[in-house]
N, C-alpha and C positions, 0 to 999 in steps of 0.2 A: 533299534529305531531312531533314525537320526531327528534332531530336533534343528529346526531352522527358527533364528531369532529375527524379530521384525527388522532390526537395524542390518543385518545380513541381506535379507531379502529386496528392503529398500535399497541398496546400494545400487542397483540396477534397475530402479523404477523412481518415479518421483516422490514416492512417500509408500509406505508399509499398506496402507489401504489399496491403492493402484496395484501394488506389487500382487497382493491376493486375487483381486479381480484377473489379472493378466494370468496368474497361474492357474484358476479355475478355468478360464477360457481355453488355455493352452492343454489343460487336461481332459476336457473335453474334444478336443480335437485329435489328441492321442487316443482317444478311446475308440476312435474311428476306424484306425488303423488296424488291420489283422494282427493277431497275437499268437504266439507259439502257446498252443494250450499245455503241452507237455513240461513246460517248465514251471514247477511248483514254487519255486524260490522267487519268482517275479516281483517287482516292488509295485507299489501301489501308484495308480496314475496321479495322484496329487503329490506324492513323495518326488515322483520323475519330474513332475512339473516346476516343483521347488527348486529339485536339484537343476534343473536346465535355467531356470531364471538367476538363481545364485551364482551359476556359473558364466553368465551374461551370454547364453547361447539362444536365447528367446528376443527376436524383433518385434516391435508393436508400436504402434500409432495411435494416439488418442483423436479420435473424429469428433468434431463439435456437434451438439445434438441438434435435431432435426426440429423445425418449428412444425407444428401441427398446421394443417391446411384450413381448420377453422378460423385462423385467426385473421 
């Protein structure tokens, strides 16, 4: 099992907390793609997402919060 340190993941994000959120959202996107069911040695989605983020292969942008219409 591969271990990702917060410092390693935060190299490609502003901080470790943002890195975890980006990786989780990317894992959700990867989950929507069709997978090869014959492969039993496939990596978990979160591991794949953290590998892609640590490798600098995930591009993201932070959007400002939307203000509520009631204000």
